[in-house]
N, C-alpha and C positions, 0 to 999 in steps of 0.2 A: 428593416435593415438600417435605415438612416437614423432611427432612434437609438439603436444599439451602438452605432458609431458615435453619436453625440454623447451618450452616457459614458462610453470608454474615454473619450477625449476630456470630458468634464472631470472624471475621476482622477485623471493624471495631473490636474492643476493643483498647485500647492495651497491655494486659498479655498479650495472646496471644503465645505462643511458637510458632514454626513449626519443623517437623522436615524436614530434607532427605530427599527421596525416595531409595530405594535404586536403584542402577544395575541394569541387566539382568544384569551379571556377578555382582553381589552376590546377586541373587535366584537365579541359577543355582548359585552356590556353596552356597546353603542347601539345595538339593534333596537332596544326599547325606545331610544330617542328618535331614531329614523322612522320607526313605525308610528310613534305618537305624532311626529311632524306630518307624516303622510295623512293620518286620520284627521288631524286638525285642518289641513288644506281641503280635504274632501268635505268636512263639515262646513267650512266657509263657502265652498261652491254650492252646497245644498241650501244653505241659508240665503245666499244671494239669489239662487234660482227661485226659492219659495217667495222671498220678498218681492222679486221682480214680477212673478206671476200674479201675486195678490195685489200689487200696485196697479196692474192692468185692470183689475176689477174694482178699483177704488179703495182698497185697504192699504193705508200707508202706516208702517210701523218703523220706529227708530232703528238705526243700525246697531249692531253689537250682539254678542252671544246672549247677553242678559235679557234681550227682548224676543228671543226665539219662542218662548212660551206663548206670547201673544199671537205669533204667526200660527202656531199649532192649534191654539184655541179657535182661531177664526176658521181654520180648515175643518175642525171637528164640530163647530157650532152649526146645527141644522137650521137655525134661524138666519144665518148669513145668506146673502143673495149670490153666492158663488154658483155659477152655472153647473148643472148636474153632470155635464160632460167633463168638466174640469175637476170636480171634487174628488173622484177616486184616484186620479193621477196626483193631485196635490197631497192626498193621504199617503201615497207611496213615498213621496218626498219627506213628509212628516215622520213616517215610521222609520225611514232610513236615518233621519236626524236623531231620533231617539236611540236607535241601535248604535250609532256612532258615539253619541254622548256616553252610553254605558261602556263602550270599549275604551274611550279616552279616560273615563273615570277609573277603569280597571288598571290601565297603564299608569295613571297618576298614583294609585295606591302602591303599585309595584315600585315606582320611583321613590315614593316616600319611605317605603320599607328599606330600600337600598340606602337612602340618605341616613336613616336612623342607625343602620348597621355599620356605616363607614365613618371612622373618626375624622378623616380628612374632609369629607362632606359636612360633618357636624361643625368643624372649625370654619369652613367657608360660609355656613349659614349664619354665623355670628356677624358677618359683614352686612350692614343695612342694605336691603334690596335684593339680597340673594336668598332664594328659597330652595326647597328640595330639588326642583327640576334643574335649576341653574347649577347648583352645587354638585349634584351627581353627574350632570353633563360635563362639567369641567373635569371631574375626577376621571370619567370614562373617555373623554375625547381629547383633552388637552395633553400636550407632551409632558413628560416628567419634568418637574421643576429643576432637577439636577442638570438637564440638558439646556436650560436657559441661563444666560449670563446676567441678564438684567430685565427689568419690567418692559423695556422697549421691545425685547425679543418676543415676549408674550403678546404684546400689542401687534407686532408684525404677524405673528401666527394667527391671532384673532382676526386681523384685517379690518380694524375700524376706519382706516383712512384709505380712500380710493387711491389707486396707483398714480393717477394723474395729479394727485395733490401731495406731492412729496414735500419734505421740509423746506427744500430750497425754493420750490415754486410758491409755497405758502408764505415764506418770508418776503419773496419778491412781490407777491400780491399785497402783502401788508404794507410794504414800503410805498408801493405805487397807488394804493387805495383802489385796486381794481377787483374788489370782491364782486361777485355776480349779484344782481338784485339791487337792494337799497343801499349797499355799502356797509352793512353790518357784518361782523365776523361770522363766518360759517360755523356750524356746529362742530365740524371736525378740526377746526383750527387749534383748539387747545390740546387735542390729542396729537396733532401733527407737528407742533412747533414749540420748542422749549423756550426760545428767546425772542419771539416775535413781539 
């Protein structure tokens, strides 16, 4: 009830800006990204679990998805001195990792196909550093460019600057030299401040 009252009050204010709702098609296009994100988080959890368990048995492998193969090889190697009680459990984790990798690869192929078919995504991919995943995510998730008046509005939607680091507080910190840490400019300063 309180939310409905607040919405009605806000809608009556003359400075209120309204956002166009997303179509069913736009919401459906976003499902692939949310699903991929969920699977990547699950993969990270499994990698960390497998790495942690193997570290307890003296097998230390570098972090990163690129080194997962070494973890799986250790579990599958009958010559490794992993205790017999732990080997089948670690094999379950390794098999789950393999299944997740296949599912993520399937979603990546779907995203690449969407990027290839969408002219806006193809234009976005001409920007250095933007690949099929980012391009199609922007097409599917970002508001229509016609609703944004300037680049700063897109940055606000994207949210690269934490709320507590507004432009005014950034300028004040720049003048006073009160950056946290060693005194160097924080990463977000260039995004938050035009004239600092």
